[in-house]
N, C-alpha and C positions, 0 to 999 in steps of 0.2 A: 253637310248634315252634322248636327252637334252630337257630342258623346252622350250616352245614356246616363241618367242619374243612378246612384246605387240601388234605389228601390226598383227602378226599371230593370236593372240587371238581375235582381232577385226574381222578378217576374219571368225574365228570359230563362233562367235556370229551371224554374218550375214548369214553364211551358215545354221545354225540351224533355224534361223528365217525364212529364205526363204523356207527351206524344209518343215516346218510346216505350212506355209502360205496357202497351198492348202488342209489342213486337218481341221477337227473340232477343232484341238488344236492350231490354229494360235494364236500367242502371240504378244502383243503390246510391251512387253519389257522382258528382261532376266536379272537376277542377279546371279552372280556366287556364289555357296555355297562352293564348294571345288574343288580342282584339284590336280592331280598328273600327271607325265609325260604321255601324250597321252590320258588322261582320264579326263573328265569334268562333273561336276554336276551343273545344273542350276535350279533356280525356275523361271518359266515363268508365267507372268500375261496374262491370256487369253483375246483375243480381244472380245470374246463373252463367257459368262459363260456357262458351260455345266451342264446337269442334271445328278445327281448321286442318288444312293439309300438313301443317307443322305441329299439330297437337292441339291441346286446349288453350283457348285465349280467355283471359280474365278482364281485359280492358279493350276499349275501342276509342277511336278518334271521331269526334262529332264536329261538323261544320254547320253553322247556322247563320243565315242572313235575314235581317229584318227590313231590308230595303225592298219595297214592293216592285221596284223597277229592275232589280238585279236579275240577270239572265245567265251569268257565267257558269252557275252550277249545272245547268242543263247541258252546256257544252262540255264541261269537265266530266259529266257523267258519260257522255258519248265517247270521249277519248279514253277514259279509264276502262270502259267496257271493251273498247277496241284493243287497248294495250294488253288485255288478258290473252290476246291471240298473238302478241308480238314476242319473238325470240331473237335476241341479238346474235349476230354471227359469232361462232365459237373461234376464239383465237388461242386455244390451248392454254387457258389460264386457270388459276385456282380461285379467281374472284367471280362471284355471281352478283349481278345487279338486278334488283327487283323494284317494281312499282306497286303502289298500294292497291289492294283489292277493294272495290266499291261494294259494300255489303247492302246498303239501302239508300234510296233517295226518295224522300217524301216531298214531292213537288208542291203540294198544297201549302206546306209550312217552310219550304226551303231548308230542310234538314238532311244532311248527308251523314251516313255512318261509314267509316273507313277502317280498314285494318290498321292496328296499332303496332308499330315496330318497337317493342319494348327493349330496354337495355341498349339503347343507342343514343347518340348525340350528334349534333351538327358537325360535319367534317371540318368546317371552319374553326370551331372552338377546340377540336382535338389537335388539328394541325398547328395552331398557334399557341397552344397551351404551354405552361411552364414545364410540364413533364412529357412533352411531345416525343422526345427521344425514346422514352420507355414505351409509350403507347404506339408509336409508329417508327420502329427501328428501321434504319436504312437497309435496303433501298425501297422500302414500302411506299413512301410518298410518290416516287416516280412510277412504280408499278401500278398504283391506284390511279394516277393520272392517265397512264396509258390505257388502262381498261375503261376509264370514263370517256376518253376520246374515242375509243373503238365503239363503245356502246352508243355514243351520240351519233357517230357516222351511220351505224346500223339503223338507229331510230329515224334519222333523216331520210335515209334511202327507203326504208319501209313505208314511211308516210307518203313518199313521192311515187310509189308504185301504182300502176293502173288499178289494182284491186282496192286502193284506198281513195279513189276519186270521189265517191259519195261522202266519205268522212271529211275530205278536204273542203268540199263544197259546203258542208254543214258548218265546219269550223270557221270558214271564211266569213260566215254571218256573225261571228263574235266581234262585231265592230267596236263595242265599248272597250274591250281589252286592247284592241289595236290602238285606239285613241289614247288609252292610259300608257301603253308602251311608248308611243311616240312622245307623249308629254314628258315622260321621265327621262327620255334619252335625247333623240335628235331635236326635240322641241325645246330643250332646256339648256343646251350647252352655250348658246350665244348670250342669254341673260346672265349666266354665270361669268362669262368672260367680260361682260360689260362692267363688272365690279373692278376690273383691272384694265382700263382703257388702253394702256400701253401694249397689251397683248393683242389688241385688235388693229393697231396701226399697220396699215398696208395689207391686212388680211380679211377685213370685214366683208368686202364684196365677194370674195371667193367662198368664205364660210356661209354667207347667206345663200349663195348659189347651191352649195352642197345641201344645206338644210332644205331648201325648196324642192330640189330634185328628189331627195329621199322622202319628203312628205308626200309627194305624188305616188310613190311606190306603196304607201300604206293603203292606197285605194285599189291596188292591183287585184285582178280577178283570179280565183283559184284555177281557172282554165288556162291562164297564161304562165303556168308554173316555171318551166325552164329548169336547168340543172341545179340551180342554187336556191330554188323556191320550193316550199312545201309547208308542212306543219312544223312548228317549233314549240319547245317547252315554254319559252317566253320569260322564264325567270331562273335560268340555269346558272346557279352560283353555289359556292361551297356550303352556304347555310341551308340549302334545300337538298343537300346530299347527306344522308345519315350513315353513320359508321358505328360499329359496336364499341361500347365503352371499355371492353376488355382489351388488353394489349394485343396488337396485330401480330400474327405469326406468318412468316413467309419462308418456306411453304407452310400451309396450315397443319394442325394436328391431324393425324391419320383419321380418315373417314369423316372429316369435316371440310367445310368450305368457308372462305372469307366472303362476307356479304356486304354489299352497299345497297342503299335504298334511295330512290329518287322520288321526292315528294312535292306537294304543292303545284298541282297542274292547272290552277285556276287561270293563269295567264296564257295558257296554250292558245295558239292562234295560227293563221296562215301568215307566213312571212319569209324573210330571207334567212338562210341557214346561218349567216354570220351573226345574227342576233344572239344565237345560243353559243356558238364557238367564241365570239368576241366577248360575251359576258363572262364566261368562265375564265378565259385568258385574262381579261381585264381585272376580274376579281382577284386572281392570284398575283397579278403584277402590281396592283396598286399599293400593296403593303411594302413592296420594295421601293416604290417611288416616293411614298409619303412617310414611311416609317423606317426606311432602311432595313427592312426585315425580309431576308431572302428565303425564309422557310418554305414558301410556296413555289419557288422557282422550279425546282425539280419536278413538282407536280404539274406545273404549267407546261414545261417541256414535254412531259409524258402525255398530257392531253393532246398537244399538237401532233406528236408522233403517232399517237393512237388513232387520231382522226384520219390521218393518212394524207395522200397526195391532194394538193389544192390547186385549182385553176388559178391563173393570175387574178381573175375577177374576184374569186372567193378570198384569196389571200389579202388583197388590198381592201376589200370590204370589211374583212375581219379586223384589219389594222385600223380602219376608220372607226369601227365600233369601239375598239379598245380606247382610242383617243376620246371618244364621247364618254365612255365609262369613267375614264380618269378625271375628266372635267366634272362629271356628275358626282364624283367623290365630295366636291365642295358642299353639296347639300346633305350628304350622308356623314360628313366629317364628325369626329367625336367632339364632345364638349370641351375637352382639355385644350389648352392653348397649343396651337401648332405654329412654329416660327414662320413669319410672313414669307421669308425667302424660300422656305420649303414649299409653301403653297404655290407661290408664283412659279417655281421651277417645275412642279408637278403639272400645273395647268399648261405651262409652255410645252411640256412633252405631249400632253393630250392634244393641244392645238396642232403641233407639228405632225403628229400621227394622222390627224384628219386631213390636213393640207397635203402631205406627202402621199397619203393613200389615194386621195382624189387625183393627184398628178401622176400616180403609178410610178413613183420614184423607187425602183427596186434597190438601187445602190444605197440610198439612204437607209432603207430598212435592213439591208444586209449588215450594216454597222450598228444596228440598234438592238434593244432588248427583245425585239420581235423577230430577230433574224430567222428563227426556226420556221416561221410561217412560209418562208421563201426558199427553204433548202430541204424539203422532204422529197424523197424519191417515190417511185411507183409503189413500193411496199410500205410506205409511210414511216421509213426509218431515216432519221436525220443523217445527212451525209457528213462525213468527217472531213 
């Protein structure tokens, strides 16, 4: 689908404003936050502030799709409404993690109105910013990672509970997003490696076997769940985690709490838990691999520790996903020139993670950057 012309975008603005004008979420203006073909995200300034549990709100987030075949918003609606009943297990922390409240979903026009978390920025941009030491003084990055891991484990276990069987069955029908997820991950790593034939010498057959086996899993029924299967966020990385733009205090100021916000649930689907854990670990690790930037490593270790004890199957599957994520960096890579030797070295690490994860080579991983996946005890604390 081609991008809209500027005049068409003006019509989208007018259409959204007009549709909301007769609701409590009427806006005086819109500003576009992001866009991709047929999908728009706006921040709307409310004509009249609304009352929320945290006080008055003057802005909202609006998502709108112009694709007549889009169905993900209906699935996102179901999950966001269910998440309103979800409470993560308390691990005695000063950090509270929140998901957006869905205020309105107009099915006729595919317009969503969501709670706006003002005064925040993506965790990625704060963690890797030039003044990260002031915004996130040590040991805050590790503590944040630990709480994110604990929250993710609680979310996965909650969605796998018998009480969520109907939700799982409904989300399993979100087939378009499963196809997109596969296309961006397991369906794309071999085409990337084909740009460097030497990386496939002696490995192609095994990699094709891995790709084909996991492709079949994307057809798995929600009734075949198992310990490692359930609902996943589907795009769990530091860009979809919001953090306040004010300096982080640990412990927080009296009578206050530190807050994190998990956003963008449109990729939520039935899948393997390693899709989420592997993506956040891979996201934090790729900066070390391709940019020699270790700022996210303590957060990565915190995530793994917070998630807790992993079965061998989950640990190896997570390592495989990290390998796929590292290779996927090639398509996400920045426009600036990266030395060829750095690219090849990083893709080699990704390839080896996939192969060794499939072979269940624990000794290899215990000497790698993913060692923590294989050395967590029953309480989720890395063994020394």
